[in-house]
C-alpha positions as CSV (number, residue, x, y, z in Angstrom):
1,M,-5.8,-22.6,-1.4
2,R,-4.8,-19.7,0.9
3,E,-5.7,-16.5,-0.9
4,F,-5.1,-14.4,2.1
5,R,-3.2,-15.3,5.2
6,P,-1.8,-12.1,6.6
7,R,0.8,-13.8,8.9
8,T,1.4,-17.0,6.9
9,F,0.4,-16.0,3.4
10,G,0.9,-19.1,1.1
11,R,3.2,-18.3,-1.8
12,I,1.5,-20.1,-4.7
13,V,2.8,-19.8,-8.3
14,A,1.9,-22.5,-10.7
15,A,1.2,-23.2,-14.4
16,A,-1.7,-25.5,-13.6
17,L,-3.5,-25.6,-10.3
18,A,-5.8,-28.4,-9.1
19,A,-9.1,-27.8,-7.3
20,A,-7.4,-28.0,-3.9
21,L,-4.3,-25.7,-3.6
22,L,-1.8,-26.6,-1.0
23,S,0.3,-24.1,1.0
24,L,4.0,-23.9,0.3
25,S,6.7,-24.2,3.0
26,A,7.6,-21.2,5.2
27,P,9.4,-18.4,3.4
28,A,13.2,-18.2,3.6
29,Y,12.9,-14.7,5.0
30,A,10.7,-13.8,8.0
31,S,10.1,-10.1,8.8
32,I,9.7,-8.9,12.3
33,H,7.7,-5.8,11.2
34,D,4.1,-6.5,10.2
35,W,2.4,-4.2,7.7
36,D,-1.1,-3.2,9.0
37,G,-3.9,-1.5,7.1
38,G,-7.1,-2.2,5.2
39,H,-8.6,-2.5,1.8
40,D,-12.0,-2.7,0.2
41,V,-13.4,-3.9,-3.1
42,T,-16.8,-4.2,-4.8
43,G,-17.6,-7.6,-6.1
44,W,-18.0,-8.8,-9.7
45,S,-21.6,-8.7,-10.8
46,A,-20.8,-11.3,-13.5
47,P,-17.7,-13.3,-14.2
48,A,-15.5,-11.9,-17.1
49,K,-13.3,-13.6,-19.7
50,S,-11.0,-10.5,-19.9
51,L,-9.6,-8.7,-16.9
52,Y,-7.1,-5.9,-16.5
53,F,-5.1,-4.2,-13.8
54,A,-3.1,-1.1,-14.5
55,E,-1.2,-0.8,-11.2
56,G,1.3,-3.2,-9.8
57,T,5.0,-3.2,-8.6
58,T,7.5,-5.6,-7.2
59,R,9.9,-2.9,-6.0
60,N,11.5,-3.2,-2.6
61,G,8.8,-2.8,0.1
62,F,5.9,-4.1,-2.2
63,E,4.4,-7.6,-2.3
64,E,1.7,-8.2,-5.0
65,Y,-0.8,-11.0,-5.3
66,L,-3.1,-11.8,-8.2
67,I,-6.1,-13.8,-7.0
68,L,-8.3,-15.7,-9.6
69,R,-11.5,-17.7,-9.2
70,N,-13.3,-19.8,-11.7
71,P,-16.9,-19.8,-10.3
72,G,-18.4,-21.9,-13.1
73,A,-18.8,-25.6,-13.9
74,N,-16.3,-25.7,-16.8
75,A,-12.5,-25.8,-16.6
76,A,-10.8,-22.5,-17.6
77,E,-7.6,-22.0,-19.5
78,V,-6.1,-18.7,-18.4
79,T,-3.4,-16.6,-20.1
80,I,-1.8,-13.9,-17.9
81,R,0.3,-11.1,-19.6
82,Y,2.6,-9.0,-17.4
83,L,3.3,-5.7,-19.1
84,F,6.3,-3.5,-18.2
85,G,7.6,-0.1,-19.2
86,G,9.1,0.2,-22.6
87,G,6.8,-2.3,-24.3
88,S,8.3,-5.5,-22.8
89,A,6.0,-8.3,-21.5
90,S,6.0,-11.9,-20.2
91,T,3.3,-14.5,-20.2
92,Q,2.0,-17.2,-17.8
93,Q,-0.5,-20.0,-18.3
94,V,-2.8,-21.2,-15.6
95,A,-5.4,-24.0,-15.7
96,L,-8.4,-23.6,-13.3
97,E,-10.7,-26.5,-12.7
98,P,-14.4,-25.8,-12.0
99,W,-14.9,-23.6,-8.9
100,A,-11.1,-23.6,-8.3
101,G,-8.9,-20.6,-7.6
102,A,-5.3,-19.5,-7.8
103,S,-3.2,-17.1,-5.7
104,I,-0.2,-15.9,-7.7
105,L,2.7,-14.0,-6.0
106,V,3.6,-11.5,-8.7
107,N,7.0,-10.9,-7.2
108,D,7.9,-14.5,-8.0
109,A,6.2,-14.5,-11.4
110,V,8.1,-11.4,-12.8
111,G,11.0,-10.9,-10.4
112,P,12.0,-7.9,-8.3
113,D,12.0,-4.2,-9.1
114,R,9.4,-4.2,-11.8
115,D,6.5,-1.9,-12.3
116,V,3.9,-4.1,-13.9
117,S,0.4,-4.1,-15.3
118,I,-1.7,-7.3,-15.9
119,A,-3.9,-8.4,-18.7
120,I,-5.9,-11.7,-18.4
121,D,-7.7,-13.7,-21.1
122,S,-9.7,-16.8,-20.1
123,S,-11.7,-19.4,-21.9
124,E,-14.4,-19.1,-19.1
125,G,-15.6,-16.2,-17.0
126,L,-13.5,-15.4,-13.9
127,A,-13.7,-13.2,-10.8
128,A,-10.3,-11.6,-10.0
129,E,-8.6,-9.3,-7.5
130,R,-5.1,-7.8,-7.1
131,Q,-4.0,-7.3,-3.6
132,M,-0.8,-5.4,-2.7
133,Y,0.9,-5.0,0.6
134,F,3.6,-2.5,1.2
135,N,6.1,-0.5,3.3
136,Y,5.9,2.7,1.2
137,K,9.3,4.3,1.1
138,G,10.2,2.7,4.4
139,V,7.8,4.7,6.5
140,W,4.1,4.0,5.6
141,T,2.8,0.5,5.7
142,G,-0.5,-0.8,4.5
143,G,-2.2,-2.5,1.6
144,H,-4.8,-2.0,-1.1
145,A,-6.9,-4.1,-3.4
146,S,-8.5,-3.8,-6.8
147,R,-11.1,-5.8,-8.7
148,G,-9.7,-4.6,-12.0
149,V,-11.8,-3.9,-15.0
150,G,-13.2,-6.0,-17.9
151,A,-12.0,-4.0,-20.9
152,P,-9.8,-1.2,-22.1
153,S,-11.4,2.2,-22.9
154,G,-10.5,5.4,-24.5
155,T,-11.9,7.4,-21.6
156,W,-11.5,7.0,-17.8
157,H,-12.6,9.2,-14.9
158,F,-11.5,9.5,-11.2
159,A,-13.3,11.6,-8.6
160,E,-10.9,11.3,-5.7
161,G,-7.4,12.6,-5.6
162,T,-5.3,15.0,-3.5
163,T,-1.8,16.4,-3.2
164,R,-2.3,17.9,0.2
165,G,0.5,17.5,2.7
166,G,1.1,13.8,3.5
167,F,-0.4,12.5,0.3
168,A,1.4,11.0,-2.7
169,E,-0.9,10.4,-5.7
170,W,0.0,8.4,-8.8
171,L,-1.8,7.6,-12.1
172,C,-1.0,4.3,-13.8
173,L,-1.9,3.9,-17.4
174,Q,-1.7,0.5,-19.1
175,N,-1.7,0.2,-22.9
176,P,-2.3,-3.5,-23.6
177,A,-2.6,-3.0,-27.4
178,G,0.1,-3.4,-30.1
179,T,-0.3,0.2,-31.2
180,D,1.3,3.3,-29.7
181,G,-1.1,6.0,-28.3
182,V,-1.3,9.4,-26.7
183,A,-3.3,10.3,-23.6
184,E,-4.7,13.7,-22.7
185,I,-5.1,14.0,-19.0
186,T,-7.4,16.7,-17.6
187,Y,-7.1,17.6,-13.9
188,F,-10.2,19.1,-12.3
189,L,-9.0,21.0,-9.2
190,G,-11.1,21.8,-6.1
191,T,-10.6,25.5,-6.9
192,G,-12.5,25.1,-10.2
193,E,-9.2,25.4,-12.3
194,N,-8.6,22.8,-15.0
195,R,-5.1,21.7,-16.2
196,V,-4.2,19.4,-19.1
197,Q,-1.2,17.1,-19.6
198,Q,-0.2,15.0,-22.7
199,L,1.4,11.6,-22.2
200,A,2.8,9.1,-24.8
201,L,1.6,5.5,-24.3
202,P,3.9,3.0,-26.1
203,A,2.4,-0.3,-27.2
204,N,2.1,-3.1,-24.7
205,S,3.4,-0.9,-21.8
206,R,2.7,0.6,-18.5
207,Q,3.3,4.4,-17.7
208,T,3.1,6.1,-14.4
209,V,2.4,9.8,-13.6
210,D,3.5,11.5,-10.4
211,V,0.4,13.7,-9.9
212,N,2.0,15.7,-7.1
213,S,4.7,16.8,-9.5
214,V,2.3,17.6,-12.3
215,I,-0.2,19.8,-10.4
216,G,1.8,20.9,-7.3
217,P,1.0,20.7,-3.6
218,E,-2.2,21.3,-1.6
219,Q,-4.7,20.5,-4.4
220,D,-7.8,18.4,-4.4
221,V,-8.1,16.9,-7.8
222,S,-10.3,14.7,-10.0
223,V,-9.0,13.3,-13.3
224,T,-10.3,12.5,-16.8
225,V,-8.1,10.5,-19.1
226,E,-8.8,10.5,-22.9
227,S,-6.6,8.2,-25.0
228,S,-6.2,7.7,-28.7
229,V,-6.1,4.0,-28.1
230,P,-8.1,1.9,-25.5
231,V,-6.2,1.8,-22.2
232,I,-6.7,0.9,-18.5
233,A,-6.3,3.5,-15.8
234,E,-5.8,3.2,-12.1
235,R,-5.0,5.7,-9.4
236,P,-3.0,4.5,-6.3
237,M,-2.5,7.0,-3.4
238,Y,-0.2,6.7,-0.3
239,F,-0.8,8.9,2.7
240,D,0.0,10.1,6.2
241,Y,-3.6,11.2,6.9
242,R,-3.7,14.1,9.4
243,S,-0.2,13.1,10.4
244,A,-1.9,10.2,12.3
245,W,-3.0,7.3,10.1
246,R,-0.7,6.1,7.4
247,G,-1.4,3.7,4.5
248,G,-2.5,3.6,0.9
249,H,-5.5,2.9,-1.3
250,T,-6.3,2.6,-5.0
251,A,-9.1,2.7,-7.4
252,C,-9.6,1.9,-11.1
253,G,-11.2,4.6,-13.2
254,S,-14.7,4.6,-14.4
255,E,-15.4,4.3,-18.1
256,D,-18.6,6.3,-17.8
257,L,-20.2,9.1,-15.9
258,A,-23.7,8.5,-14.5
259,R,-26.6,10.1,-12.8
260,E,-26.8,7.5,-10.0
261,W,-24.1,6.1,-7.7
262,Y,-24.2,3.5,-4.9
263,F,-21.9,2.6,-2.0
264,A,-22.6,-0.4,0.3
265,E,-19.8,0.3,2.8
266,G,-19.4,3.3,5.0
267,T,-19.1,4.1,8.7
268,T,-18.7,7.0,11.1
269,R,-17.8,4.9,14.1
270,A,-15.0,6.0,16.4
271,G,-11.7,5.7,14.5
272,F,-13.3,6.2,11.1
273,E,-13.5,9.3,8.8
274,E,-15.5,8.9,5.6
275,Y,-15.7,11.2,2.6
276,L,-17.7,11.4,-0.7
277,C,-15.8,12.8,-3.6
278,V,-17.7,14.0,-6.6
279,L,-16.4,15.0,-10.1
280,N,-18.8,17.3,-12.0
281,P,-17.4,18.1,-15.4
282,G,-20.6,20.0,-16.4
283,P,-22.3,23.2,-15.1
284,E,-23.3,23.8,-11.5
285,V,-26.0,21.4,-10.4
286,P,-27.8,20.2,-7.3
287,V,-27.1,16.6,-6.1
288,T,-29.2,14.5,-3.7
289,V,-27.5,12.1,-1.3
290,E,-29.5,9.4,0.5
291,Y,-28.0,7.8,3.6
292,M,-29.1,4.3,4.4
293,F,-28.5,2.7,7.8
294,S,-28.8,-0.6,9.6
295,G,-32.2,-0.9,11.3
296,Q,-33.0,2.8,10.9
297,S,-34.9,4.9,8.3
298,S,-32.8,6.5,5.6
299,A,-32.1,10.2,5.5
300,T,-31.7,12.6,2.5
301,A,-29.8,15.8,1.9
302,T,-29.3,18.0,-1.1
303,Y,-26.0,19.8,-2.0
304,V,-24.7,21.9,-4.8
305,L,-21.9,20.8,-7.1
306,R,-19.7,23.5,-8.6
307,A,-19.2,23.6,-12.3
308,S,-16.2,21.7,-13.9
309,A,-14.8,21.0,-10.4
310,R,-14.2,18.4,-7.7
311,T,-16.4,18.6,-4.6
312,T,-15.8,16.7,-1.3
313,F,-18.4,15.9,1.4
314,F,-17.4,14.8,5.0
315,I,-19.9,12.0,5.8
316,N,-19.1,12.1,9.5
317,E,-20.6,15.6,9.7
318,A,-23.5,14.7,7.4
319,V,-24.8,11.8,9.4
320,G,-23.2,12.2,12.8
321,P,-21.1,9.7,14.8
322,E,-21.5,5.9,15.3
323,R,-23.5,5.2,12.1
324,D,-22.9,2.4,9.6
325,V,-24.1,3.9,6.4
326,S,-24.6,3.1,2.7
327,I,-25.0,5.9,0.2
328,H,-27.1,6.5,-2.9
329,V,-26.3,9.6,-5.0
330,T,-28.6,11.0,-7.6
331,C,-28.1,14.0,-10.0
332,M,-29.8,15.6,-13.0
333,Q,-26.6,15.3,-15.0
334,D,-23.7,12.9,-15.4
335,I,-21.2,12.9,-12.5
336,L,-18.7,10.5,-10.9
337,C,-18.5,9.5,-7.2
338,E,-15.8,7.8,-5.1
339,R,-15.8,7.1,-1.3
340,P,-12.4,7.2,0.5
341,M,-12.3,6.3,4.2
342,Y,-9.5,6.6,6.7
343,F,-9.3,4.7,10.0
344,W,-7.7,3.6,13.1
345,Y,-9.4,0.2,13.3
346,H,-10.0,-1.0,16.8
347,G,-7.3,1.3,18.0
348,A,-4.7,-1.0,16.4
349,L,-4.7,-0.9,12.6
350,E,-4.2,2.4,10.8
351,G,-4.8,3.1,7.1
352,G,-7.5,3.8,4.5
353,H,-9.4,2.4,1.6
354,D,-11.3,3.8,-1.4
355,V,-13.9,2.5,-3.9
356,L,-15.5,3.8,-7.0
357,G,-19.2,3.7,-6.7
358,S,-21.5,1.3,-8.5
359,T,-23.8,2.8,-11.1
360,G,-26.5,0.1,-10.4
361,G,-27.2,-3.0,-8.4
362,G,-27.0,-6.7,-9.4
363,T,-28.7,-9.9,-8.5
364,E,-25.4,-11.7,-8.1
365,W,-22.0,-10.6,-6.8
366,Y,-18.8,-12.7,-6.8
367,F,-15.7,-12.3,-4.7
368,P,-12.7,-14.6,-5.5
369,T,-11.7,-14.7,-1.9
370,T,-13.2,-13.8,1.5
371,S,-9.8,-12.6,2.6
372,A,-10.3,-14.4,5.9
373,G,-7.3,-15.6,7.8
374,T,-5.1,-15.2,10.8
375,G,-4.6,-11.4,11.4
376,A,-7.4,-10.4,9.0
377,E,-10.9,-9.1,9.8
378,P,-13.0,-9.1,6.6
379,W,-16.6,-8.0,6.4
380,L,-19.4,-8.1,3.8
381,C,-21.5,-5.0,3.4
382,V,-24.7,-5.4,1.5
383,M,-27.0,-2.5,0.4
384,N,-30.6,-2.8,-0.6
385,P,-31.3,0.4,-2.5
386,E,-34.9,-0.5,-3.5
387,S,-38.3,0.2,-1.9
388,G,-39.2,-3.5,-1.0
389,E,-37.8,-5.9,1.6
390,K,-35.4,-8.3,0.1
391,A,-34.1,-11.8,1.0
392,V,-30.3,-11.9,0.4
393,T,-28.4,-15.2,0.2
394,V,-24.7,-15.2,1.1
395,E,-22.8,-18.4,0.2
396,V,-19.3,-19.1,1.2
397,F,-17.5,-21.9,-0.6
398,G,-14.3,-23.7,0.5
399,E,-11.8,-25.7,-1.5
400,G,-12.8,-29.3,-1.4
401,G,-16.5,-28.8,-0.9
402,G,-16.8,-26.9,2.4
403,Y,-19.9,-24.6,2.5
404,H,-21.6,-22.0,4.6
405,R,-24.8,-20.0,4.0
406,D,-26.3,-16.9,5.6
407,D,-29.8,-15.6,4.8
408,L,-30.2,-11.8,5.3
409,A,-33.7,-10.3,5.5
410,M,-33.0,-6.7,4.4
411,P,-35.7,-4.0,4.8
412,A,-36.2,-1.5,2.1
413,R,-33.4,1.1,1.6
414,S,-31.2,-0.4,4.2
415,R,-27.6,-1.6,4.9
416,S,-26.5,-5.0,6.4
417,T,-23.0,-6.2,7.6
418,L,-21.8,-9.8,7.9
419,D,-18.6,-11.0,9.7
420,L,-16.8,-13.0,7.0
421,S,-14.3,-14.5,9.4
422,A,-17.1,-16.2,11.2
423,A,-18.9,-17.2,7.9
424,S,-15.7,-18.8,6.5
425,A,-14.5,-20.5,9.7
426,G,-13.1,-23.9,8.9
427,L,-13.3,-23.4,5.2
428,G,-9.9,-23.4,3.4
429,G,-9.5,-21.1,0.4
430,A,-12.9,-19.6,0.9
431,W,-14.7,-17.5,-1.8
432,L,-18.0,-15.8,-1.8
433,K,-21.2,-15.4,-3.8
434,V,-24.1,-13.0,-2.9
435,S,-27.5,-13.4,-4.6
436,A,-30.9,-11.7,-4.3
437,P,-34.2,-11.6,-6.1
438,G,-33.7,-7.9,-6.9
439,E,-30.8,-5.6,-7.2
440,V,-28.3,-5.2,-4.3
441,I,-24.8,-3.8,-4.0
442,A,-22.0,-5.8,-2.2
443,E,-18.5,-4.7,-0.9
444,R,-15.9,-6.5,1.1
445,P,-13.8,-4.3,3.4
446,C,-10.9,-6.1,5.2
447,Y,-8.6,-5.0,8.0
448,F,-5.3,-6.8,8.4
449,S,-1.8,-7.2,10.0
450,Y,0.2,-8.7,7.2
451,E,3.6,-10.4,7.6
452,P,5.8,-9.8,4.6
453,S,7.5,-12.8,3.1
454,V,9.4,-11.8,0.0
455,E,13.2,-11.8,0.4
456,P,14.1,-8.1,0.3
457,G,17.1,-6.7,-1.6
458,A,19.8,-4.4,-0.3
459,F,19.4,-0.7,-0.9
460,A,21.3,2.5,-0.1
461,I,20.2,5.1,2.5
462,A,23.2,7.4,1.9
463,T,26.4,7.9,0.0
464,W,29.9,8.9,1.1
465,G,33.4,8.8,-0.4
466,G,32.1,7.4,-3.7
467,I,30.4,4.4,-2.1
468,D,26.8,3.5,-1.3
469,I,26.0,3.1,2.4
470,Q,23.6,0.3,2.5
471,S,20.7,0.4,4.9
472,P,21.5,-1.8,8.0
473,I,17.7,-2.6,8.2
474,R,16.0,-4.4,5.3
475,Y,13.2,-2.5,3.5
476,C,10.4,-4.7,4.9
477,D,11.5,-3.9,8.5
478,L,12.4,-0.3,8.0
479,L,10.5,2.4,10.1
480,G,12.5,5.3,8.7
481,P,16.1,6.6,8.7
482,V,16.5,9.7,11.0
483,F,19.8,11.6,10.4
484,H,21.3,13.7,13.1
485,E,24.4,15.3,14.5
486,A,27.1,12.9,15.5
487,S,29.1,13.4,18.7
488,S,31.2,16.5,19.0
489,D,34.1,14.8,17.2
490,N,34.6,16.7,13.9
491,A,36.3,13.6,12.4
492,C,32.8,12.3,11.5
493,P,32.2,13.2,7.9
494,P,28.6,14.0,6.7
495,M,26.7,11.5,4.7
496,Q,24.6,12.3,1.7
497,P,21.1,10.9,2.3
498,V,19.5,9.0,-0.4
499,G,15.7,9.3,-1.0
500,V,13.1,12.0,-0.1
501,C,13.3,14.2,3.0
502,L,10.0,14.3,4.7
503,R,11.1,16.7,7.4
504,D,14.3,18.7,8.1
505,D,14.3,20.1,11.6
506,N,18.0,21.2,11.4
507,P,18.5,23.0,8.1
508,A,21.2,25.4,9.6
509,R,23.6,22.4,10.1
510,M,23.4,21.0,6.6
511,A,27.0,20.4,5.4
512,P,28.2,22.3,2.3
513,G,27.6,20.2,-0.8
514,I,25.0,18.0,0.9
515,S,21.4,18.1,-0.3
516,R,18.2,16.9,1.2
517,G,18.4,13.6,-0.7
518,M,18.6,12.1,-4.1
519,G,16.5,9.5,-5.8
520,S,13.0,8.5,-4.7
521,D,13.5,5.8,-2.0
522,P,13.3,5.7,0.9
523,F,11.8,8.6,2.9
524,F,14.0,10.0,5.6
525,F,14.0,12.6,8.4
526,I,16.7,15.1,9.8
527,E,16.5,15.5,13.5
528,E,16.6,18.9,15.3
529,S,20.0,20.1,16.5
530,R,21.7,18.3,19.5
531,D,24.1,21.2,19.8
532,R,27.1,19.0,19.1
533,G,28.8,21.2,16.6
534,T,28.7,18.6,13.8
535,Y,26.7,18.5,10.6
536,S,23.1,17.3,10.5
537,T,23.8,14.1,8.5
538,T,27.0,12.8,10.3
539,A,25.0,10.1,12.0
540,C,21.8,8.1,11.3
541,D,19.4,6.3,13.6
542,V,17.8,3.7,11.3
543,Q,14.5,2.9,13.1
544,A,13.3,-0.7,13.4
545,K,11.6,-3.0,15.9
546,A,13.6,-4.6,18.6
547,G,14.8,-8.0,17.5
548,T,15.3,-6.9,13.8
549,V,18.5,-8.3,12.1
550,V,21.1,-5.6,11.4
551,Y,23.3,-5.8,8.3
552,A,26.6,-4.3,7.4
553,P,26.2,-0.8,6.0
554,V,29.6,-1.0,4.2
555,T,32.1,-3.6,2.9
556,G,35.2,-4.1,4.9
557,L,37.0,-5.9,7.8
558,V,35.3,-6.1,11.2
559,V,37.8,-4.5,13.6
560,T,35.6,-4.3,16.7
561,A,32.8,-6.5,17.9
562,E,32.3,-5.7,21.6
563,S,30.2,-4.8,24.6
564,Y,30.4,-1.3,26.1
565,M,28.4,0.9,28.4
566,L,26.2,3.3,26.5
567,Y,26.6,6.8,28.1
568,G,28.7,5.0,30.6
569,V,25.4,3.6,32.1
570,Y,23.6,1.2,29.8
571,P,25.0,-2.1,28.5
572,D,25.1,-2.2,24.7
573,L,26.9,-3.9,21.8
574,R,28.7,-2.4,18.8
575,V,30.6,-3.3,15.7
576,R,33.1,-1.2,13.7
577,I,34.0,-2.0,10.1
578,A,37.1,-0.7,8.5
579,I,35.7,0.7,5.2
580,D,37.3,-1.0,2.2
581,G,39.2,1.4,0.0
582,H,39.2,4.2,2.6
583,P,42.1,3.8,5.0
584,G,41.6,5.2,8.5
585,Y,37.8,5.3,8.1
586,Q,35.5,3.0,10.1
587,M,31.7,2.5,10.1
588,A,30.3,2.2,13.6
589,V,27.1,0.3,14.2
590,L,25.5,0.5,17.7
591,H,22.6,-0.6,19.8
592,M,22.5,-4.3,19.4
593,S,21.5,-7.1,21.8
594,Q,23.4,-9.8,20.0
595,L,26.4,-9.8,17.8
596,L,26.5,-11.9,14.6
597,V,30.1,-11.2,13.5
598,S,33.5,-11.4,15.1
599,V,36.8,-9.4,14.8
600,G,38.7,-10.4,11.7
601,Q,35.6,-11.3,9.7
602,W,35.0,-9.8,6.3
603,A,31.6,-8.0,6.0
604,E,29.8,-7.3,2.7
605,A,27.5,-4.3,2.5
606,G,23.8,-5.1,2.7
607,K,24.4,-8.8,3.0
608,T,26.4,-9.7,6.1
609,P,24.3,-9.8,9.3
610,V,26.2,-8.1,12.1
611,G,23.7,-8.1,15.0
612,V,20.2,-7.7,16.3
613,V,18.4,-4.4,17.3
614,R,18.4,-3.9,21.1
615,D,15.2,-2.9,22.9
616,L,16.1,0.6,24.1
617,V,12.8,1.4,25.7
618,P,13.8,0.1,29.2
619,Y,16.8,2.4,29.1
620,F,15.3,5.7,28.0
621,N,11.5,5.2,28.3
622,S,11.2,8.3,26.1
623,G,7.9,7.4,24.4
624,P,7.4,7.1,20.6
625,N,9.9,8.5,18.2
626,P,8.6,11.9,17.0
627,Y,9.4,11.1,13.4
628,T,8.3,7.4,13.0
629,R,5.7,7.4,15.9
630,D,7.0,4.0,16.9
631,D,8.9,2.9,20.0
632,G,12.1,4.5,18.9
633,N,14.3,1.4,18.8
634,H,17.0,1.7,16.1
635,T,20.5,0.9,15.1
636,H,22.9,3.9,15.0
637,I,25.5,4.3,12.3
638,Q,28.2,6.9,11.8
639,I,31.6,7.1,10.0
640,N,34.7,7.8,12.2
641,Y,38.1,8.8,11.0
642,Y,41.0,7.3,13.0
643,G,43.9,9.0,11.2
644,G,45.3,5.8,9.8
645,G,45.2,3.9,13.0
646,A,45.0,6.5,15.8
647,G,43.2,5.8,19.0
648,V,39.6,4.8,19.2
649,R,37.1,7.6,19.6
650,A,33.8,7.0,21.4
651,E,30.5,7.4,19.7
652,Q,27.5,9.1,21.2
653,P,24.1,7.9,19.8
């Protein structure tokens, strides 16, 4: 079985899986744009017969996997329920032999464009994990993972959350029961203000809350959910952290508050920024934070938590740079703790991850996958929170009987890190068990470059003349549409962007009747003025990697497929398509290194490949695009009017 292969992820969906799972053939669609990032999960301290995941989606730009492991000696019969909005659901049966696992591509199981929660019932205890990889709204790539929870509850708490610039926070609520319910959501702001929202929860459904819309911008926020029926709650967040590191992370809520919290992972090495977020729903109170290191004595600090508020600590400042650190939090009253981290891993992979703390240790921890594979760097972080030295055993099991073992001698109140890529080398479908004679805490952070494999659907980036202008770049390869002024020919009509405008640097040149977007996907930008005298959305540079396939933005007849000299200097290729139903109007598509259509061919919007994105860097050498922060390669589109067959006008990119 291949639970995690970032560049050749096996797509396994089956009703019954044998002990050794085989990879399927290569996907029909291969993306040129990898999605990089990282995720982190705490292990299962005991296998569970019921497991729940509130978050999940198969929308364009998302690929979701459900990873199951039967760590016991008895075969398990597993029922998976996929819950959607409006109370609809579907069911899948999976049989797991002893010690066997399954990796289910949820996109295949439920189809595209579904927001989905998952409820699992098994005859034997399982360890499970849901991994999601994404190109969020065509701009931010990454991935996040969740271990899920073992049971619904009437109360859930979240310590982390923010609507600051560059952050998009969501709250996913799953009602797996056959009874309608109502949730009361309390938002604890960093200012000390509390706000309350009521939300209906239909039976057997999934509901999603846009937290940014509910509480407004520039707020740090913790959340408590109280429901009239037992539910599951999860909080995904997507971000452009400090306008430098983009990605997303998620966390399931905590059913309980507690006076002690533990985190095994944590680092302040170069390229990492770590935080501790604390929800204190009670009166003002002191809190003690013990920092535990590798090969060094622990350190302790005391802080004050404000009453009925969210408090955030910056761990880099607390312990200094270049420290691997575990955390133990103690308080005289019940609180909640989460630990978000943001990173530029090895100067190559940007993103962030977040985990809810553990309220205590365990003598065993199970992970259904090591997440090792080409393009992935997984680690095991183990924390010994107790006063005595401890011998910790780490066992890595492979499908078909492969085995590896490491024995860690951990001093009192210390942290240890193990390279899981090395530990699982040569073991296919590896999974992990950690055991100790006393209590320890175990987490598995992983950093990756993931190659998307799901066939993406066409989608609109603009509208004009009553038609959708389809993106010439598929969602998985999109780096962001950048609208700008077309050449000084006023025959180019403005397009109405679709999606959410992240940045408008040319508001004075917005055409009458054109708004800054409609709908929610994708993100887009509007470039500063080029002093061309045209409107700010008359052209669009759709950013993508060189070599990406370009698709027809509109339906119509190909009237031009030719080479020309860009700016009269640089060799380039372009296509023009006479727009069906709009006589005299043509869609121009520029900056291609190869043409895939010919004159006289009929092109279908979003489906017909017309060319391949050219590498423009040798021409301009202008550095990263200021909006996408990538090389700046793109395909350029604009609509030209030829007056029912008048002479051809030249486009300027």
